[in-house]
C-alpha positions in Angstrom: 114.6 97.0 94.0 116.1 94.0 92.3 114.7 90.9 93.8 116.0 87.3 93.7 114.1 86.4 90.5 115.5 89.4 88.7 119.0 88.5 90.0 118.7 85.1 88.5 117.1 86.0 85.2 119.9 87.9 83.5 119.4 88.0 79.7 122.1 88.7 77.2 122.6 89.0 73.6 125.6 86.9 72.5 128.6 87.6 74.7 127.3 91.0 76.0 124.7 90.5 78.7 122.5 93.3 79.7 120.9 94.3 83.0 117.3 93.6 83.5 115.1 96.8 83.1 114.3 96.8 86.8 118.0 96.8 87.7 118.3 100.2 86.0 116.7 103.4 87.0 113.3 103.7 85.3 109.9 105.3 85.6 108.9 102.7 88.2 111.6 104.0 90.5 110.3 107.5 90.0 106.8 106.5 90.9 108.1 104.8 94.0 110.1 107.8 95.1 107.2 110.2 94.6 104.7 107.9 96.3 106.9 107.1 99.3 107.6 110.8 99.7 103.9 111.7 99.8 103.2 108.9 102.2 106.1 109.9 104.4 104.8 113.5 104.7 101.2 112.5 105.5 102.2 109.8 108.0 104.8 112.0 109.7 102.3 114.9 110.2 99.4 112.6 111.2 101.2 110.3 113.6 103.2 113.1 115.2 99.9 115.0 115.8 98.3 112.0 117.4 101.4 111.4 119.6 101.5 115.1 120.7 97.8 115.1 121.5 98.0 111.9 123.6 101.2 113.1 125.4 99.6 116.4 126.3 96.9 114.6 128.3 97.8 114.5 132.0 99.0 111.2 133.3 95.8 110.5 135.2 93.5 111.2 132.3 95.4 108.9 129.8 93.5 105.7 129.4 94.8 102.3 128.4 93.4 102.6 124.9 95.1 106.0 124.4 98.4 104.5 125.6 98.1 101.7 123.1 97.2 104.2 120.3 100.3 106.1 121.3 102.4 103.0 120.8 100.6 102.4 117.5 101.6 105.9 116.4 105.2 105.2 117.5 105.2 102.0 115.4 103.9 104.0 112.4 106.5 106.6 112.9 109.2 104.0 112.8 107.9 102.9 109.5 107.7 106.5 108.4 111.2 107.7 109.4 113.2 104.4 108.9 111.6 102.2 106.2 110.2 104.9 103.9 113.4 107.0 103.6 115.4 103.8 103.0 113.0 102.8 100.2 113.3 106.3 98.7 117.1 106.2 98.8 117.2 102.7 97.5 114.9 103.5 94.6 117.1 106.5 93.7 120.4 104.6 93.6 118.9 101.2 92.5 122.0 99.5 93.8 122.9 99.2 97.5 125.7 101.5 98.3 125.6 101.5 102.2 127.6 98.4 102.9 126.7 95.0 104.5 126.2 96.2 108.0 123.7 98.9 107.1 122.0 96.3 104.8 121.4 94.0 107.8 120.3 96.9 110.1 118.0 98.3 107.5 116.4 94.8 107.0 115.8 94.6 110.8 114.1 98.0 111.2 112.3 97.6 107.9 110.3 94.8 109.4 110.3 95.9 113.1 107.9 98.8 112.6 105.5 96.6 110.6 105.6 93.8 113.2 105.1 96.3 116.0 102.1 98.0 114.3 100.5 94.6 113.8 101.1 93.4 117.4 99.8 96.6 118.9 96.6 96.2 117.0 96.3 92.8 118.7 96.8 94.4 122.1 94.1 96.9 121.3 91.7 94.2 120.3 92.3 92.1 123.4 91.9 95.2 125.6 88.5 95.9 124.0 87.6 92.3 124.5 88.1 92.5 128.2 86.6 96.0 128.4 83.3 94.9 126.9 82.9 91.2 127.8 84.7 91.2 131.1 84.3 94.7 132.5 84.4 93.5 136.2 87.9 92.0 135.8 89.5 95.3 136.8 92.2 93.8 139.0 95.6 94.7 137.6 94.0 96.0 134.4 96.7 98.6 133.9 99.4 96.0 134.5 97.8 93.7 131.9 98.0 96.5 129.4 101.7 97.1 130.1 102.4 93.4 129.9 100.7 93.2 126.5 102.7 96.1 125.1 105.9 94.7 126.5 105.2 91.4 124.7 104.4 93.4 121.5 107.8 95.1 121.6 109.7 92.0 122.5 107.9 89.9 119.9 108.6 92.5 117.2 112.3 92.4 118.1 112.5 88.6 118.1 110.6 88.3 114.8 112.7 90.9 113.1 116.1 89.5 114.1 116.2 86.8 111.4 116.2 89.6 108.8 119.7 90.5 109.9 120.8 86.9 109.0 119.0 86.3 105.7 119.8 89.7 104.2 123.3 90.5 103.0 125.2 92.4 100.3 126.1 90.3 97.3 127.8 91.1 94.0 126.2 90.3 90.7 127.6 87.2 89.2 128.2 88.8 85.9 128.4 92.6 86.7 130.7 92.4 89.7 130.4 96.2 90.3 126.6 95.8 90.9 125.9 95.3 94.6 122.5 94.6 96.0 121.0 93.9 99.5 119.2 90.6 98.9 118.5 87.2 100.4 120.0 85.4 97.3 122.0 82.3 98.2 121.0 82.5 101.9 118.7 79.5 102.0 120.0 76.0 101.2 116.8 75.1 99.4 113.5 76.5 98.2 111.7 74.7 101.0 113.7 76.7 103.6 113.0 79.9 101.8 109.2 79.1 101.7 109.2 78.2 105.4 110.8 81.5 106.3 108.4 83.5 104.1 105.4 81.7 105.6 106.7 82.3 109.1 106.7 86.1 108.3 103.2 86.0 106.9 101.8 84.0 109.8 103.4 86.1 112.5 102.8 89.5 111.0 99.4 89.0 109.3 97.6 85.7 109.8 97.9 85.1 113.5 97.2 88.7 114.5 94.2 88.7 112.2 92.8 85.5 113.8 93.1 87.0 117.3 91.6 90.3 116.1 88.6 88.5 114.4 88.0 86.4 117.5 88.0 89.4 119.8 85.7 91.6 117.8 83.4 88.6 116.8 83.0 87.9 120.5 82.1 91.5 121.1 79.6 91.6 118.3 78.0 88.4 119.5 77.7 89.8 123.0 76.1 92.9 121.7 73.7 90.9 119.7 72.7 88.8 122.7 72.1 92.0 124.7 70.0 93.4 122.0 67.8 90.3 122.0 67.4 90.6 125.7 66.6 94.3 125.5 63.9 93.5 122.9 62.1 91.3 125.4 62.8 93.5 128.4 60.9 96.7 128.0 62.6 98.4 130.9 65.9 98.6 129.0 66.4 101.8 127.1 69.0 100.6 124.7 70.7 97.4 123.5 74.0 99.1 123.9 73.3 100.7 127.2 75.7 98.4 129.0 78.6 99.8 127.0 78.3 103.6 127.5 78.7 106.2 124.8 82.5 106.6 125.2 83.1 102.9 125.1 80.9 102.5 121.9 82.9 105.3 120.2 86.2 103.7 121.1 85.0 100.3 119.9 83.9 101.7 116.6 87.2 103.5 116.1 89.3 100.4 116.9 87.2 98.2 114.6 87.8 100.7 111.7 91.5 100.8 112.4 91.6 97.0 112.2 89.5 97.0 109.0 92.0 99.5 107.5 94.8 97.1 108.4 93.0 94.2 106.7 92.2 96.1 103.5 95.8 97.5 103.2 97.7 94.3 103.8 95.5 91.6 102.3 96.2 92.2 98.6 100.0 92.2 99.3 99.9 88.9 101.2 97.5 87.3 98.6 100.1 88.1 95.9 102.9 86.8 98.1 101.0 83.6 98.8 100.5 83.2 95.0 104.2 83.7 94.5 105.1 81.0 97.0 102.6 78.5 95.7 103.1 79.0 92.0 106.1 81.1 91.3 106.2 80.7 87.5 102.7 82.1 87.0 103.1 84.8 89.7 106.3 86.1 88.0 104.2 86.8 84.9 102.4 89.6 86.8 103.9 93.0 86.1 106.6 93.8 88.6 105.1 97.3 89.0 101.9 95.8 90.2 103.8 93.9 92.9 105.5 97.0 94.0 102.2 99.0 94.1 100.7 96.3 96.4 103.5 96.9 98.9 103.1 100.6 98.5 99.4 100.2 99.2 100.2 98.2 102.3 102.4 101.0 103.6 99.5 103.4 103.4 98.3 101.7 106.6 100.7 103.9 108.5 98.9 107.0 107.1 95.4 105.9 107.7 95.6 105.2 111.4 96.0 108.8 112.5 93.3 109.9 110.1 90.8 107.5 111.7 91.9 108.6 115.2 91.5 112.3 114.2 88.0 111.8 112.6 86.6 110.1 115.6 88.0 112.5 118.1 86.8 115.6 116.2 83.3 114.1 116.0 83.4 113.1 119.7 84.4 116.7 120.7 81.5 118.2 118.7 79.1 115.7 120.2 80.3 116.4 123.7 80.0 120.1 123.2 76.4 119.7 122.0 75.6 117.5 125.0 77.1 120.0 127.4 75.1 122.8 125.8 71.9 120.8 126.2 72.6 119.9 129.8 73.4 123.5 130.6 70.2 124.7 129.0 68.2 122.1 130.9 69.7 123.0 134.2 69.3 126.7 133.6 65.5 126.2 133.1 65.3 124.6 136.5 64.4 121.1 135.4 66.7 119.4 137.8 66.6 121.5 140.9 69.5 123.0 142.9 70.7 119.7 144.4 70.9 117.8 141.1 72.6 120.7 139.3 75.3 120.8 142.0 75.9 117.1 141.7 76.3 117.2 137.9 78.6 120.2 137.9 80.8 118.7 140.7 81.0 115.3 139.0 81.8 116.7 135.6 84.6 118.9 137.0 86.1 116.1 138.9 86.0 113.7 136.0 87.6 116.2 133.6 90.3 117.5 135.9 91.4 114.6 138.1 90.0 111.3 137.0 91.3 109.0 134.4 89.1 108.2 131.3 87.8 105.1 133.0 87.0 107.3 136.0 85.4 109.9 133.7 82.9 107.4 132.4 81.6 106.5 135.8 80.9 110.1 136.9 79.2 110.9 133.6 77.0 107.8 133.9 76.3 108.8 137.5 75.3 112.2 136.4 72.9 110.8 133.9 71.4 108.5 136.5 71.1 111.5 138.9 69.4 113.5 136.2 66.8 110.7 135.5 66.3 110.0 139.2 65.7 113.6 140.2 63.6 114.3 137.1 61.3 111.3 137.8 61.0 112.3 141.5 60.3 115.9 140.5 57.6 114.8 138.1 56.0 112.5 140.6 56.0 115.2 143.2 54.4 117.7 140.9 51.8 115.2 139.9 50.9 114.4 143.5 50.7 118.1 144.3 48.3 118.6 141.4 46.2 115.8 142.7 46.2 117.2 146.2 45.3 120.6 144.9 42.3 119.1 143.1 41.3 117.4 146.4 41.6 120.7 148.2 39.4 122.5 145.7 36.7 119.8 146.1 36.9 120.0 149.8 36.7 123.8 149.9 33.3 123.6 148.1 31.8 122.0 151.2 30.4 124.8 153.5 30.5 123.1 156.9 32.8 123.1 159.9 33.6 119.4 159.5 34.6 120.1 155.9 37.5 122.4 157.2 38.7 119.6 159.4 38.7 117.3 156.4 40.8 119.9 154.6 43.3 120.0 157.5 43.6 116.2 157.5 44.3 116.2 153.8 47.0 118.8 154.2 48.6 116.7 156.9 48.5 113.7 154.7 50.2 115.6 151.9 52.8 116.8 154.3 53.4 113.2 155.6 53.9 111.9 152.1 56.5 114.5 151.1 
């Protein structure tokens, strides 16, 4: 697309000015069309699959984190089906041929999906912060998630509205037939333009990144503290035992999603910051590199469903392996009839009726029941062996009083159990 600097720097030979190379269809536009098309297909398939998988879950089994991931998929789909097709069409025509109204609407939705994706990531980070550091604050936990998502949607709308004001269709000062959707001549001074650009960078990138870093840094510090405590406390089995396997998996997945966001968007905003601080030197960078940085940032919409899919496939395989091990253990009679009945009943209830938060508790209860009954079974077997050794010793005595002693020992064993 022709930007403001290109709009200003029209060169000419004598009395016949010529269009800048980027204001004409060239190989850069071809690369943009092909790249956006590939990203659009990948993002559409991936995010649609994530959305369908989450929507297929019954209402009671859909957790807060899955609801937020669903909103993240919706945000990525807005980028996929609104921003990317617009960029493809714009690269094909080079000029803007859709009128002033569509220019302003496009500018709004072009940023709305990006804002929403960033704000939903903040919601996910804050939710993980409360889930790990404040697990007992369960009052109105679902309402808190809904409030955060509502703020994310409202904030995205508010932050995107200025786009409809600053963008407009303007004719080229020399080539009057050449129309473009730009911000040229909107700001009264460069200071106003810089202020608006910094506002967009802070709200979409810097502020969300600060909140995300604080949330996950607090979680990591808490895990580190627990690991130090578990090192001195031999009774603890794991430094992450207070989290639970499902919560650990969710935490890892959300951290990777945030890292993908950071990796995709940081180069683009570093280049933008350079442009705002020292425009003359930044303009010397090849324009194709600048466009590639924005294309790389848009790959964030494709990476989120890939991360989600990888973690869910691995978790399904792990759960299947665990189920086979539990079934094998119970079939060998390790637990006993009572414990097997408890584990089967709890697992069925958690998978069929309970929410994901409710599923975690029955599974933990089942593991505790497994360990409790196993330890009791082992202690009972050990005591029976000791009693049998006592019985054998007593039977070696060949007197009448020895038989009374055997009877008393049997009564003692009966009393204990």
